[in-house]
C-alpha positions in Angstrom: -6.1 -2.7 -18.2 -5.4 -3.7 -14.6 -2.4 -2.6 -12.5 -1.4 -4.4 -9.3 0.9 -3.4 -6.5 1.9 -6.1 -4.1 4.1 -4.8 -1.2 6.0 -6.6 1.5 9.0 -6.3 3.8 11.7 -8.9 3.8 14.2 -9.2 6.6 17.8 -9.3 5.6 18.3 -12.9 6.8 15.4 -14.0 4.5 16.5 -12.0 1.4 18.4 -14.8 -0.4 15.5 -17.3 0.1 12.9 -14.7 -1.0 14.9 -13.8 -4.1 15.0 -17.5 -5.2 11.2 -17.7 -4.8 10.7 -14.4 -6.6 13.0 -15.3 -9.5 10.8 -18.3 -10.3 7.6 -16.2 -9.8 8.7 -13.4 -12.1 10.2 -15.7 -14.8 7.1 -17.8 -14.9 4.5 -15.0 -14.7 5.9 -12.9 -17.5 5.2 -15.8 -19.9 1.5 -15.8 -19.1 -1.1 -14.7 -21.6 -2.3 -11.2 -20.7 0.8 -10.2 -18.6 2.1 -6.9 -19.9 4.8 -6.6 -17.3 5.6 -8.0 -13.9 8.5 -6.4 -12.0 10.0 -7.0 -8.6 11.3 -3.7 -7.2 13.3 -2.7 -4.1 12.6 0.5 -2.2 15.4 2.9 -3.1 16.1 3.5 0.6 17.3 -0.1 1.0 15.1 -0.7 4.0 13.9 -4.2 3.1 10.6 -2.9 1.5 9.8 -4.5 -1.8 7.0 -4.3 -4.4 5.8 -6.4 -7.3 4.4 -4.0 -9.9 2.1 -5.8 -12.4 0.2 -4.8 -15.5 -2.4 -7.1 -16.9 -4.5 -6.8 -20.1 -7.7 -7.8 -18.4 -9.2 -8.8 -15.0 -9.6 -12.3 -16.5 -5.9 -12.6 -17.2 -5.2 -11.6 -13.6 -7.7 -14.1 -12.4 -6.0 -16.9 -14.4 -2.7 -15.8 -12.9 -4.1 -15.8 -9.4 -5.4 -19.4 -9.9 -2.2 -20.7 -11.5 -0.1 -23.5 -10.0 3.0 -21.4 -9.6 1.1 -18.5 -7.9 -0.5 -21.0 -5.4 2.8 -22.6 -4.6 5.2 -19.6 -4.6 3.1 -16.8 -2.9 2.7 -18.8 0.4 6.5 -19.4 0.4 7.1 -15.7 -0.1 4.5 -14.9 2.7 6.4 -17.2 5.1 9.6 -15.2 4.4 8.0 -11.8 4.7 8.0 -9.7 7.9 4.2 -9.2 8.2 1.4 -9.3 5.7 1.8 -8.9 1.9 -0.4 -6.0 0.9 -2.0 -6.4 -2.5 -4.0 -3.7 -4.2 -5.4 -3.9 -7.8 -6.3 -0.8 -9.8 -8.3 -0.4 -13.0 -6.7 2.0 -15.4 -9.0 5.0 -15.9 -7.0 7.3 -18.1 
């Protein structure tokens, strides 16, 4: 099992546009084979920090997601709305 944490900061003026992109990204991704869960989360402090928390059955399923049309189209749109880089870290579940 693979867990992914993708973090970014979105400025208040870009929030509505980012949410539209993220709604499509989440709704499309959760339908993919091998996607156990895919959640968009806001920092509880309300400071504009967000994370996508993902769980994938296999690395292969994550690779297919990363190569998908919607990922290739929507992630650059999100990156353009983010304040700074999107930080993505993948983890292999050990226990």
